PDB file of N, CA, C and O in Angstrom, chain B, residues numbered from 101:
ATOM      1  N   MET B 101      67.438 125.953  96.167  1.00  0.00           N
ATOM      2  CA  MET B 101      68.631 126.396  96.868  1.00  0.00           C
ATOM      3  C   MET B 101      69.555 125.200  97.083  1.00  0.00           C
ATOM      4  O   MET B 101      69.133 124.157  97.582  1.00  0.00           O
ATOM      5  N   GLU B 102      70.796 125.364  96.707  1.00  0.00           N
ATOM      6  CA  GLU B 102      71.755 124.286  96.879  1.00  0.00           C
ATOM      7  C   GLU B 102      72.541 124.518  98.157  1.00  0.00           C
ATOM      8  O   GLU B 102      73.094 125.597  98.369  1.00  0.00           O
ATOM      9  N   TRP B 103      72.588 123.500  99.010  1.00  0.00           N
ATOM     10  CA  TRP B 103      73.239 123.635 100.311  1.00  0.00           C
ATOM     11  C   TRP B 103      74.591 122.961 100.357  1.00  0.00           C
ATOM     12  O   TRP B 103      75.329 123.124 101.329  1.00  0.00           O
ATOM     13  N   MET B 104      74.936 122.198  99.317  1.00  0.00           N
ATOM     14  CA  MET B 104      76.232 121.527  99.326  1.00  0.00           C
ATOM     15  C   MET B 104      76.807 121.537  97.911  1.00  0.00           C
ATOM     16  O   MET B 104      76.082 121.350  96.934  1.00  0.00           O
ATOM     17  N   ALA B 105      78.074 121.751  97.816  1.00  0.00           N
ATOM     18  CA  ALA B 105      78.738 121.769  96.519  1.00  0.00           C
ATOM     19  C   ALA B 105      79.082 120.344  96.116  1.00  0.00           C
ATOM     20  O   ALA B 105      80.061 119.776  96.601  1.00  0.00           O
ATOM     21  N   TRP B 106      78.287 119.771  95.238  1.00  0.00           N
ATOM     22  CA  TRP B 106      78.557 118.408  94.763  1.00  0.00           C
ATOM     23  C   TRP B 106      79.536 118.503  93.600  1.00  0.00           C
ATOM     24  O   TRP B 106      79.154 118.722  92.450  1.00  0.00           O
ATOM     25  N   THR B 107      80.785 118.334  93.931  1.00  0.00           N
ATOM     26  CA  THR B 107      81.838 118.391  92.930  1.00  0.00           C
ATOM     27  C   THR B 107      82.309 116.971  92.636  1.00  0.00           C
ATOM     28  O   THR B 107      81.896 116.021  93.302  1.00  0.00           O
ATOM     29  N   LEU B 108      83.160 116.835  91.651  1.00  0.00           N
ATOM     30  CA  LEU B 108      83.702 115.520  91.314  1.00  0.00           C
ATOM     31  C   LEU B 108      84.471 114.898  92.486  1.00  0.00           C
ATOM     32  O   LEU B 108      84.276 113.713  92.758  1.00  0.00           O
ATOM     33  N   PRO B 109      85.340 115.643  93.194  1.00  0.00           N
ATOM     34  CA  PRO B 109      86.013 115.038  94.349  1.00  0.00           C
ATOM     35  C   PRO B 109      85.035 114.576  95.436  1.00  0.00           C
ATOM     36  O   PRO B 109      85.260 113.547  96.073  1.00  0.00           O
ATOM     37  N   THR B 110      83.954 115.332  95.648  1.00  0.00           N
ATOM     38  CA  THR B 110      82.950 114.917  96.635  1.00  0.00           C
ATOM     39  C   THR B 110      82.287 113.617  96.198  1.00  0.00           C
ATOM     40  O   THR B 110      82.104 112.711  97.011  1.00  0.00           O
ATOM     41  N   ALA B 111      81.930 113.519  94.934  1.00  0.00           N
ATOM     42  CA  ALA B 111      81.310 112.307  94.414  1.00  0.00           C
ATOM     43  C   ALA B 111      82.260 111.114  94.516  1.00  0.00           C
ATOM     44  O   ALA B 111      81.844 110.021  94.901  1.00  0.00           O
ATOM     45  N   ILE B 112      83.514 111.317  94.179  1.00  0.00           N
ATOM     46  CA  ILE B 112      84.504 110.243  94.271  1.00  0.00           C
ATOM     47  C   ILE B 112      84.653 109.780  95.714  1.00  0.00           C
ATOM     48  O   ILE B 112      84.762 108.582  95.974  1.00  0.00           O
ATOM     49  N   PHE B 113      84.660 110.730  96.661  1.00  0.00           N
ATOM     50  CA  PHE B 113      84.771 110.380  98.078  1.00  0.00           C
ATOM     51  C   PHE B 113      83.617 109.485  98.515  1.00  0.00           C
ATOM     52  O   PHE B 113      83.842 108.426  99.100  1.00  0.00           O
ATOM     53  N   PHE B 114      82.391 109.899  98.238  1.00  0.00           N
ATOM     54  CA  PHE B 114      81.243 109.120  98.674  1.00  0.00           C
ATOM     55  C   PHE B 114      81.144 107.781  97.922  1.00  0.00           C
ATOM     56  O   PHE B 114      80.755 106.774  98.514  1.00  0.00           O
ATOM     57  N   LEU B 115      81.482 107.762  96.660  1.00  0.00           N
ATOM     58  CA  LEU B 115      81.485 106.495  95.915  1.00  0.00           C
ATOM     59  C   LEU B 115      82.556 105.544  96.461  1.00  0.00           C
ATOM     60  O   LEU B 115      82.343 104.332  96.505  1.00  0.00           O
ATOM     61  N   SER B 116      83.689 106.081  96.872  1.00  0.00           N
ATOM     62  CA  SER B 116      84.753 105.246  97.446  1.00  0.00           C
ATOM     63  C   SER B 116      84.309 104.626  98.765  1.00  0.00           C
ATOM     64  O   SER B 116      84.555 103.445  99.008  1.00  0.00           O
ATOM     65  N   ILE B 117      83.656 105.413  99.616  1.00  0.00           N
ATOM     66  CA  ILE B 117      83.165 104.889 100.889  1.00  0.00           C
ATOM     67  C   ILE B 117      82.128 103.795 100.618  1.00  0.00           C
ATOM     68  O   ILE B 117      82.165 102.734 101.241  1.00  0.00           O
ATOM     69  N   GLY B 118      81.213 104.052  99.695  1.00  0.00           N
ATOM     70  CA  GLY B 118      80.206 103.049  99.339  1.00  0.00           C
ATOM     71  C   GLY B 118      80.830 101.785  98.779  1.00  0.00           C
ATOM     72  O   GLY B 118      80.407 100.680  99.119  1.00  0.00           O
ATOM     73  N   ALA B 119      81.831 101.936  97.925  1.00  0.00           N
ATOM     74  CA  ALA B 119      82.509 100.772  97.350  1.00  0.00           C
ATOM     75  C   ALA B 119      83.229  99.959  98.432  1.00  0.00           C
ATOM     76  O   ALA B 119      83.235  98.729  98.393  1.00  0.00           O
ATOM     77  N   MET B 120      83.837 100.664  99.399  1.00  0.00           N
ATOM     78  CA  MET B 120      84.496  99.941 100.494  1.00  0.00           C
ATOM     79  C   MET B 120      83.493  99.154 101.318  1.00  0.00           C
ATOM     80  O   MET B 120      83.755  98.009 101.685  1.00  0.00           O
ATOM     81  N   LEU B 121      82.346  99.755 101.612  1.00  0.00           N
ATOM     82  CA  LEU B 121      81.323  99.060 102.403  1.00  0.00           C
ATOM     83  C   LEU B 121      80.763  97.854 101.655  1.00  0.00           C
ATOM     84  O   LEU B 121      80.575  96.789 102.243  1.00  0.00           O
ATOM     85  N   ILE B 122      80.499  98.016 100.370  1.00  0.00           N
ATOM     86  CA  ILE B 122      80.009  96.890  99.564  1.00  0.00           C
ATOM     87  C   ILE B 122      81.078  95.811  99.478  1.00  0.00           C
ATOM     88  O   ILE B 122      80.781  94.625  99.624  1.00  0.00           O
ATOM     89  N   GLY B 123      82.314  96.216  99.244  1.00  0.00           N
ATOM     90  CA  GLY B 123      83.413  95.248  99.169  1.00  0.00           C
ATOM     91  C   GLY B 123      83.600  94.481 100.472  1.00  0.00           C
ATOM     92  O   GLY B 123      83.819  93.269 100.461  1.00  0.00           O
ATOM     93  N   MET B 124      83.514  95.193 101.595  1.00  0.00           N
ATOM     94  CA  MET B 124      83.653  94.515 102.893  1.00  0.00           C
ATOM     95  C   MET B 124      82.495  93.561 103.125  1.00  0.00           C
ATOM     96  O   MET B 124      82.688  92.482 103.685  1.00  0.00           O
ATOM     97  N   GLY B 125      81.289  93.942 102.701  1.00  0.00           N
ATOM     98  CA  GLY B 125      80.134  93.054 102.841  1.00  0.00           C
ATOM     99  C   GLY B 125      80.296  91.790 102.026  1.00  0.00           C
ATOM    100  O   GLY B 125      80.034  90.691 102.513  1.00  0.00           O
ATOM    101  N   LEU B 126      80.733  91.945 100.776  1.00  0.00           N
ATOM    102  CA  LEU B 126      80.955  90.772  99.919  1.00  0.00           C
ATOM    103  C   LEU B 126      82.085  89.902 100.461  1.00  0.00           C
ATOM    104  O   LEU B 126      81.999  88.674 100.440  1.00  0.00           O
ATOM    105  N   LEU B 127      83.129  90.539 100.938  1.00  0.00           N
ATOM    106  CA  LEU B 127      84.253  89.802 101.514  1.00  0.00           C
ATOM    107  C   LEU B 127      83.807  89.015 102.743  1.00  0.00           C
ATOM    108  O   LEU B 127      84.238  87.882 102.955  1.00  0.00           O
ATOM    109  N   HIS B 128      82.944  89.624 103.547  1.00  0.00           N
ATOM    110  CA  HIS B 128      82.455  88.942 104.750  1.00  0.00           C
ATOM    111  C   HIS B 128      81.557  87.763 104.393  1.00  0.00           C
ATOM    112  O   HIS B 128      81.571  86.744 105.085  1.00  0.00           O
ATOM    113  N   MET B 129      80.770  87.891 103.311  1.00  0.00           N
ATOM    114  CA  MET B 129      79.915  86.764 102.894  1.00  0.00           C
ATOM    115  C   MET B 129      80.753  85.600 102.381  1.00  0.00           C
ATOM    116  O   MET B 129      80.439  84.438 102.641  1.00  0.00           O
ATOM    117  N   LYS B 130      81.813  85.914 101.656  1.00  0.00           N
ATOM    118  CA  LYS B 130      82.647  84.848 101.090  1.00  0.00           C
ATOM    119  C   LYS B 130      83.616  84.280 102.125  1.00  0.00           C
ATOM    120  O   LYS B 130      83.793  83.065 102.210  1.00  0.00           O
ATOM    121  N   TYR B 131      84.241  85.151 102.907  1.00  0.00           N
ATOM    122  CA  TYR B 131      85.205  84.733 103.928  1.00  0.00           C
ATOM    123  C   TYR B 131      84.832  85.379 105.262  1.00  0.00           C
ATOM    124  O   TYR B 131      85.352  86.445 105.591  1.00  0.00           O
ATOM    125  N   PRO B 132      83.948  84.759 106.030  1.00  0.00           N
ATOM    126  CA  PRO B 132      83.561  85.359 107.318  1.00  0.00           C
ATOM    127  C   PRO B 132      84.788  85.599 108.198  1.00  0.00           C
ATOM    128  O   PRO B 132      85.686  84.762 108.288  1.00  0.00           O
ATOM    129  N   SER B 133      84.801  86.762 108.841  1.00  0.00           N
ATOM    130  CA  SER B 133      85.948  87.097 109.679  1.00  0.00           C
ATOM    131  C   SER B 133      85.718  86.616 111.104  1.00  0.00           C
ATOM    132  O   SER B 133      84.589  86.431 111.557  1.00  0.00           O
ATOM    133  N   THR B 134      86.816  86.427 111.774  1.00  0.00           N
ATOM    134  CA  THR B 134      86.751  86.028 113.179  1.00  0.00           C
ATOM    135  C   THR B 134      87.342  87.160 114.006  1.00  0.00           C
ATOM    136  O   THR B 134      88.275  87.830 113.564  1.00  0.00           O
ATOM    137  N   PRO B 135      86.810  87.379 115.195  1.00  0.00           N
ATOM    138  CA  PRO B 135      87.349  88.456 116.028  1.00  0.00           C
ATOM    139  C   PRO B 135      88.798  88.182 116.432  1.00  0.00           C
ATOM    140  O   PRO B 135      89.200  87.034 116.623  1.00  0.00           O
ATOM    141  N   ARG B 136      89.564  89.252 116.556  1.00  0.00           N
ATOM    142  CA  ARG B 136      90.939  89.122 117.046  1.00  0.00           C
ATOM    143  C   ARG B 136      91.263  90.306 117.937  1.00  0.00           C
ATOM    144  O   ARG B 136      90.658  91.372 117.827  1.00  0.00           O
ATOM    145  N   VAL B 137      92.218  90.103 118.811  1.00  0.00           N
ATOM    146  CA  VAL B 137      92.644  91.146 119.739  1.00  0.00           C
ATOM    147  C   VAL B 137      93.996  91.660 119.262  1.00  0.00           C
ATOM    148  O   VAL B 137      94.935  90.887 119.074  1.00  0.00           O
ATOM    149  N   GLY B 138      94.083  92.971 119.069  1.00  0.00           N
ATOM    150  CA  GLY B 138      95.326  93.574 118.590  1.00  0.00           C
ATOM    151  C   GLY B 138      95.952  94.463 119.644  1.00  0.00           C
ATOM    152  O   GLY B 138      95.790  94.236 120.842  1.00  0.00           O
ATOM    153  N   VAL B 139      96.669  95.477 119.187  1.00  0.00           N
ATOM    154  CA  VAL B 139      97.413  96.342 120.092  1.00  0.00           C
ATOM    155  C   VAL B 139      96.517  97.188 120.987  1.00  0.00           C
ATOM    156  O   VAL B 139      96.958  97.635 122.045  1.00  0.00           O
ATOM    157  N   LEU B 140      95.275  97.418 120.588  1.00  0.00           N
ATOM    158  CA  LEU B 140      94.360  98.191 121.428  1.00  0.00           C
ATOM    159  C   LEU B 140      93.807  97.371 122.588  1.00  0.00           C
ATOM    160  O   LEU B 140      93.259  97.924 123.542  1.00  0.00           O
ATOM    161  N   GLY B 141      93.950  96.075 122.505  1.00  0.00           N
ATOM    162  CA  GLY B 141      93.455  95.210 123.567  1.00  0.00           C
ATOM    163  C   GLY B 141      91.954  94.966 123.505  1.00  0.00           C
ATOM    164  O   GLY B 141      91.367  94.458 124.460  1.00  0.00           O
ATOM    165  N   ILE B 142      91.329  95.326 122.382  1.00  0.00           N
ATOM    166  CA  ILE B 142      89.902  95.076 122.215  1.00  0.00           C
ATOM    167  C   ILE B 142      89.700  94.101 121.062  1.00  0.00           C
ATOM    168  O   ILE B 142      90.539  93.986 120.168  1.00  0.00           O
ATOM    169  N   GLU B 143      88.579  93.410 121.103  1.00  0.00           N
ATOM    170  CA  GLU B 143      88.257  92.452 120.056  1.00  0.00           C
ATOM    171  C   GLU B 143      87.695  93.211 118.850  1.00  0.00           C
ATOM    172  O   GLU B 143      86.708  93.933 118.986  1.00  0.00           O
ATOM    173  N   THR B 144      88.305  93.056 117.687  1.00  0.00           N
ATOM    174  CA  THR B 144      87.833  93.734 116.487  1.00  0.00           C
ATOM    175  C   THR B 144      87.658  92.739 115.358  1.00  0.00           C
ATOM    176  O   THR B 144      88.301  91.690 115.310  1.00  0.00           O
ATOM    177  N   MET B 145      86.763  93.106 114.450  1.00  0.00           N
ATOM    178  CA  MET B 145      86.579  92.344 113.215  1.00  0.00           C
ATOM    179  C   MET B 145      86.939  93.268 112.056  1.00  0.00           C
ATOM    180  O   MET B 145      87.265  94.435 112.270  1.00  0.00           O
ATOM    181  N   ARG B 146      86.882  92.757 110.845  1.00  0.00           N
ATOM    182  CA  ARG B 146      87.276  93.527 109.669  1.00  0.00           C
ATOM    183  C   ARG B 146      86.528  94.856 109.564  1.00  0.00           C
ATOM    184  O   ARG B 146      87.139  95.889 109.290  1.00  0.00           O
ATOM    185  N   GLY B 147      85.227  94.839 109.775  1.00  0.00           N
ATOM    186  CA  GLY B 147      84.425  96.056 109.687  1.00  0.00           C
ATOM    187  C   GLY B 147      84.802  97.068 110.757  1.00  0.00           C
ATOM    188  O   GLY B 147      84.799  98.274 110.510  1.00  0.00           O
ATOM    189  N   ASP B 148      85.127  96.573 111.948  1.00  0.00           N
ATOM    190  CA  ASP B 148      85.570  97.470 113.021  1.00  0.00           C
ATOM    191  C   ASP B 148      86.866  98.167 112.640  1.00  0.00           C
ATOM    192  O   ASP B 148      87.036  99.361 112.887  1.00  0.00           O
ATOM    193  N   ARG B 149      87.769  97.420 112.043  1.00  0.00           N
ATOM    194  CA  ARG B 149      89.048  98.002 111.641  1.00  0.00           C
ATOM    195  C   ARG B 149      88.860  99.018 110.511  1.00  0.00           C
ATOM    196  O   ARG B 149      89.570 100.022 110.457  1.00  0.00           O
ATOM    197  N   LEU B 150      87.904  98.760 109.606  1.00  0.00           N
ATOM    198  CA  LEU B 150      87.596  99.734 108.558  1.00  0.00           C
ATOM    199  C   LEU B 150      87.065 101.015 109.193  1.00  0.00           C
ATOM    200  O   LEU B 150      87.483 102.109 108.813  1.00  0.00           O
ATOM    201  N   PHE B 151      86.151 100.896 110.152  1.00  0.00           N
ATOM    202  CA  PHE B 151      85.602 102.055 110.823  1.00  0.00           C
ATOM    203  C   PHE B 151      86.693 102.843 111.554  1.00  0.00           C
ATOM    204  O   PHE B 151      86.733 104.070 111.472  1.00  0.00           O
ATOM    205  N   ILE B 152      87.570 102.145 112.262  1.00  0.00           N
ATOM    206  CA  ILE B 152      88.655 102.810 112.988  1.00  0.00           C
ATOM    207  C   ILE B 152      89.574 103.546 112.010  1.00  0.00           C
ATOM    208  O   ILE B 152      90.001 104.668 112.282  1.00  0.00           O
ATOM    209  N   SER B 153      89.878 102.915 110.876  1.00  0.00           N
ATOM    210  CA  SER B 153      90.767 103.563 109.912  1.00  0.00           C
ATOM    211  C   SER B 153      90.092 104.774 109.267  1.00  0.00           C
ATOM    212  O   SER B 153      90.762 105.779 109.027  1.00  0.00           O
ATOM    213  N   LEU B 154      88.793 104.713 108.979  1.00  0.00           N
ATOM    214  CA  LEU B 154      88.094 105.859 108.402  1.00  0.00           C
ATOM    215  C   LEU B 154      87.988 107.007 109.408  1.00  0.00           C
ATOM    216  O   LEU B 154      88.174 108.170 109.050  1.00  0.00           O
ATOM    217  N   LEU B 155      87.689 106.678 110.655  1.00  0.00           N
ATOM    218  CA  LEU B 155      87.584 107.708 111.684  1.00  0.00           C
ATOM    219  C   LEU B 155      88.939 108.356 111.941  1.00  0.00           C
ATOM    220  O   LEU B 155      89.034 109.579 112.050  1.00  0.00           O
ATOM    221  N   GLY B 156      89.983 107.543 112.038  1.00  0.00           N
ATOM    222  CA  GLY B 156      91.324 108.088 112.225  1.00  0.00           C
ATOM    223  C   GLY B 156      91.755 108.941 111.043  1.00  0.00           C
ATOM    224  O   GLY B 156      92.406 109.970 111.224  1.00  0.00           O
ATOM    225  N   SER B 157      91.398 108.523 109.840  1.00  0.00           N
ATOM    226  CA  SER B 157      91.747 109.301 108.648  1.00  0.00           C
ATOM    227  C   SER B 157      91.064 110.656 108.649  1.00  0.00           C
ATOM    228  O   SER B 157      91.642 111.646 108.199  1.00  0.00           O
ATOM    229  N   ALA B 158      89.840 110.707 109.149  1.00  0.00           N
ATOM    230  CA  ALA B 158      89.144 111.999 109.243  1.00  0.00           C
ATOM    231  C   ALA B 158      89.906 112.941 110.171  1.00  0.00           C
ATOM    232  O   ALA B 158      90.090 114.116 109.852  1.00  0.00           O
ATOM    233  N   PHE B 159      90.348 112.432 111.315  1.00  0.00           N
ATOM    234  CA  PHE B 159      91.097 113.276 112.254  1.00  0.00           C
ATOM    235  C   PHE B 159      92.459 113.665 111.695  1.00  0.00           C
ATOM    236  O   PHE B 159      92.919 114.785 111.920  1.00  0.00           O
ATOM    237  N   ILE B 160      93.107 112.764 110.973  1.00  0.00           N
ATOM    238  CA  ILE B 160      94.390 113.091 110.349  1.00  0.00           C
ATOM    239  C   ILE B 160      94.206 114.227 109.350  1.00  0.00           C
ATOM    240  O   ILE B 160      95.009 115.159 109.318  1.00  0.00           O
ATOM    241  N   ASN B 161      93.158 114.157 108.535  1.00  0.00           N
ATOM    242  CA  ASN B 161      92.902 115.216 107.553  1.00  0.00           C
ATOM    243  C   ASN B 161      92.549 116.537 108.218  1.00  0.00           C
ATOM    244  O   ASN B 161      92.995 117.592 107.767  1.00  0.00           O
ATOM    245  N   LEU B 162      91.757 116.496 109.282  1.00  0.00           N
ATOM    246  CA  LEU B 162      91.426 117.734 109.990  1.00  0.00           C
ATOM    247  C   LEU B 162      92.673 118.370 110.606  1.00  0.00           C
ATOM    248  O   LEU B 162      92.850 119.586 110.538  1.00  0.00           O
ATOM    249  N   ALA B 163      93.530 117.550 111.202  1.00  0.00           N
ATOM    250  CA  ALA B 163      94.777 118.070 111.772  1.00  0.00           C
ATOM    251  C   ALA B 163      95.661 118.644 110.674  1.00  0.00           C
ATOM    252  O   ALA B 163      96.283 119.689 110.864  1.00  0.00           O
ATOM    253  N   TRP B 164      95.722 117.973 109.528  1.00  0.00           N
ATOM    254  CA  TRP B 164      96.539 118.442 108.415  1.00  0.00           C
ATOM    255  C   TRP B 164      96.067 119.823 107.951  1.00  0.00           C
ATOM    256  O   TRP B 164      96.871 120.730 107.737  1.00  0.00           O
ATOM    257  N   ILE B 165      94.741 119.961 107.802  1.00  0.00           N
ATOM    258  CA  ILE B 165      94.188 121.242 107.346  1.00  0.00           C
ATOM    259  C   ILE B 165      94.430 122.334 108.384  1.00  0.00           C
ATOM    260  O   ILE B 165      94.762 123.467 108.034  1.00  0.00           O
ATOM    261  N   GLY B 166      94.263 121.992 109.663  1.00  0.00           N
ATOM    262  CA  GLY B 166      94.387 122.993 110.710  1.00  0.00           C
ATOM    263  C   GLY B 166      95.808 123.394 111.039  1.00  0.00           C
ATOM    264  O   GLY B 166      96.048 124.530 111.447  1.00  0.00           O
ATOM    265  N   LEU B 167      96.754 122.489 110.871  1.00  0.00           N
ATOM    266  CA  LEU B 167      98.112 122.753 111.326  1.00  0.00           C
ATOM    267  C   LEU B 167      99.105 123.060 110.211  1.00  0.00           C
ATOM    268  O   LEU B 167     100.118 123.715 110.455  1.00  0.00           O
ATOM    269  N   LEU B 168      98.838 122.606 109.018  1.00  0.00           N
ATOM    270  CA  LEU B 168      99.805 122.754 107.932  1.00  0.00           C
ATOM    271  C   LEU B 168      99.214 123.529 106.763  1.00  0.00           C
ATOM    272  O   LEU B 168      98.001 123.541 106.551  1.00  0.00           O
ATOM    273  N   ASP B 169     100.068 124.155 106.035  1.00  0.00           N
ATOM    274  CA  ASP B 169      99.669 124.843 104.813  1.00  0.00           C
ATOM    275  C   ASP B 169     100.325 124.109 103.640  1.00  0.00           C
ATOM    276  O   ASP B 169     101.107 124.681 102.880  1.00  0.00           O
ATOM    277  N   ALA B 170      99.986 122.850 103.523  1.00  0.00           N
ATOM    278  CA  ALA B 170     100.587 121.999 102.503  1.00  0.00           C
ATOM    279  C   ALA B 170      99.474 121.285 101.734  1.00  0.00           C
ATOM    280  O   ALA B 170      98.349 121.184 102.223  1.00  0.00           O
ATOM    281  N   PRO B 171      99.781 120.795 100.544  1.00  0.00           N
ATOM    282  CA  PRO B 171      98.766 120.073  99.774  1.00  0.00           C
ATOM    283  C   PRO B 171      98.239 118.854 100.548  1.00  0.00           C
ATOM    284  O   PRO B 171      98.959 118.235 101.332  1.00  0.00           O
ATOM    285  N   GLN B 172      96.994 118.537 100.310  1.00  0.00           N
ATOM    286  CA  GLN B 172      96.318 117.474 101.046  1.00  0.00           C
ATOM    287  C   GLN B 172      96.834 116.078 100.675  1.00  0.00           C
ATOM    288  O   GLN B 172      96.498 115.099 101.341  1.00  0.00           O
ATOM    289  N   TYR B 173      97.634 115.983  99.632  1.00  0.00           N
ATOM    290  CA  TYR B 173      98.159 114.672  99.225  1.00  0.00           C
ATOM    291  C   TYR B 173      99.037 114.042 100.303  1.00  0.00           C
ATOM    292  O   TYR B 173      99.088 112.818 100.422  1.00  0.00           O
ATOM    293  N   GLY B 174      99.716 114.855 101.075  1.00  0.00           N
ATOM    294  CA  GLY B 174     100.528 114.328 102.172  1.00  0.00           C
ATOM    295  C   GLY B 174      99.662 113.632 103.207  1.00  0.00           C
ATOM    296  O   GLY B 174     100.034 112.578 103.723  1.00  0.00           O
ATOM    297  N   ALA B 175      98.505 114.215 103.514  1.00  0.00           N
ATOM    298  CA  ALA B 175      97.582 113.588 104.456  1.00  0.00           C
ATOM    299  C   ALA B 175      97.049 112.281 103.891  1.00  0.00           C
ATOM    300  O   ALA B 175      96.836 111.325 104.636  1.00  0.00           O
ATOM    301  N   LEU B 176      96.833 112.233 102.581  1.00  0.00           N
ATOM    302  CA  LEU B 176      96.355 111.005 101.946  1.00  0.00           C
ATOM    303  C   LEU B 176      97.361 109.873 102.125  1.00  0.00           C
ATOM    304  O   LEU B 176      96.978 108.733 102.388  1.00  0.00           O
ATOM    305  N   ILE B 177      98.630 110.184 101.983  1.00  0.00           N
ATOM    306  CA  ILE B 177      99.676 109.169 102.172  1.00  0.00           C
ATOM    307  C   ILE B 177      99.703 108.690 103.622  1.00  0.00           C
ATOM    308  O   ILE B 177      99.800 107.491 103.884  1.00  0.00           O
ATOM    309  N   ILE B 178      99.618 109.626 104.557  1.00  0.00           N
ATOM    310  CA  ILE B 178      99.603 109.257 105.977  1.00  0.00           C
ATOM    311  C   ILE B 178      98.370 108.411 106.294  1.00  0.00           C
ATOM    312  O   ILE B 178      98.463 107.443 107.050  1.00  0.00           O
ATOM    313  N   CYS B 179      97.231 108.764 105.730  1.00  0.00           N
ATOM    314  CA  CYS B 179      96.001 107.994 105.958  1.00  0.00           C
ATOM    315  C   CYS B 179      96.131 106.568 105.410  1.00  0.00           C
ATOM    316  O   CYS B 179      95.664 105.614 106.032  1.00  0.00           O
ATOM    317  N   GLY B 180      96.755 106.435 104.266  1.00  0.00           N
ATOM    318  CA  GLY B 180      96.974 105.095 103.712  1.00  0.00           C
ATOM    319  C   GLY B 180      97.855 104.247 104.612  1.00  0.00           C
ATOM    320  O   GLY B 180      97.575 103.072 104.846  1.00  0.00           O
ATOM    321  N   LEU B 181      98.920 104.852 105.112  1.00  0.00           N
ATOM    322  CA  LEU B 181      99.806 104.131 106.035  1.00  0.00           C
ATOM    323  C   LEU B 181      99.086 103.795 107.340  1.00  0.00           C
ATOM    324  O   LEU B 181      99.280 102.714 107.897  1.00  0.00           O
ATOM    325  N   PHE B 182      98.259 104.718 107.826  1.00  0.00           N
ATOM    326  CA  PHE B 182      97.484 104.486 109.040  1.00  0.00           C
ATOM    327  C   PHE B 182      96.516 103.319 108.837  1.00  0.00           C
ATOM    328  O   PHE B 182      96.376 102.470 109.718  1.00  0.00           O
ATOM    329  N   ALA B 183      95.849 103.274 107.683  1.00  0.00           N
ATOM    330  CA  ALA B 183      94.913 102.183 107.400  1.00  0.00           C
ATOM    331  C   ALA B 183      95.637 100.837 107.344  1.00  0.00           C
ATOM    332  O   ALA B 183      95.130  99.835 107.849  1.00  0.00           O
ATOM    333  N   ILE B 184      96.808 100.817 106.737  1.00  0.00           N
ATOM    334  CA  ILE B 184      97.588  99.576 106.694  1.00  0.00           C
ATOM    335  C   ILE B 184      97.936  99.126 108.109  1.00  0.00           C
ATOM    336  O   ILE B 184      97.816  97.946 108.437  1.00  0.00           O
ATOM    337  N   PHE B 185      98.367 100.074 108.949  1.00  0.00           N
ATOM    338  CA  PHE B 185      98.689  99.762 110.353  1.00  0.00           C
ATOM    339  C   PHE B 185      97.467  99.201 111.078  1.00  0.00           C
ATOM    340  O   PHE B 185      97.563  98.193 111.778  1.00  0.00           O
ATOM    341  N   VAL B 186      96.319  99.858 110.909  1.00  0.00           N
ATOM    342  CA  VAL B 186      95.113  99.423 111.613  1.00  0.00           C
ATOM    343  C   VAL B 186      94.706  98.028 111.164  1.00  0.00           C
ATOM    344  O   VAL B 186      94.404  97.187 112.011  1.00  0.00           O
ATOM    345  N   PHE B 187      94.685  97.754 109.882  1.00  0.00           N
ATOM    346  CA  PHE B 187      94.258  96.437 109.410  1.00  0.00           C
ATOM    347  C   PHE B 187      95.269  95.348 109.773  1.00  0.00           C
ATOM    348  O   PHE B 187      94.906  94.178 109.891  1.00  0.00           O
ATOM    349  N   ARG B 188      96.504  95.722 109.945  1.00  0.00           N
ATOM    350  CA  ARG B 188      97.528  94.720 110.265  1.00  0.00           C
ATOM    351  C   ARG B 188      97.627  94.421 111.758  1.00  0.00           C
ATOM    352  O   ARG B 188      97.739  93.261 112.155  1.00  0.00           O
ATOM    353  N   TRP B 189      97.585  95.472 112.591  1.00  0.00           N
ATOM    354  CA  TRP B 189      97.907  95.255 114.008  1.00  0.00           C
ATOM    355  C   TRP B 189      96.792  95.592 115.002  1.00  0.00           C
ATOM    356  O   TRP B 189      96.973  95.374 116.199  1.00  0.00           O
ATOM    357  N   VAL B 190      95.661  96.108 114.557  1.00  0.00           N
ATOM    358  CA  VAL B 190      94.591  96.436 115.524  1.00  0.00           C
ATOM    359  C   VAL B 190      93.588  95.302 115.567  1.00  0.00           C
ATOM    360  O   VAL B 190      92.610  95.371 116.312  1.00  0.00           O
TER     361      VAL B 190
END
């Protein structure tokens, strides 16, 4: 019995998350990050900002699906801009 539809977009999603985690790990080994305080007023490191951007992107996509009847590509653009904001100023 199959409980989840493993489609190409699902595989790409999980491979992208894995690639980001591996990339952040390699980046941290080569260039260790130092904590910084941004607009949230909390100390964050590169991995924290990645987590915040992924979590925020999930909520952006859920809101997009729930509130709009538009293609999901618009949410992807907003998520990209949100990630840039988080990595730059959080």
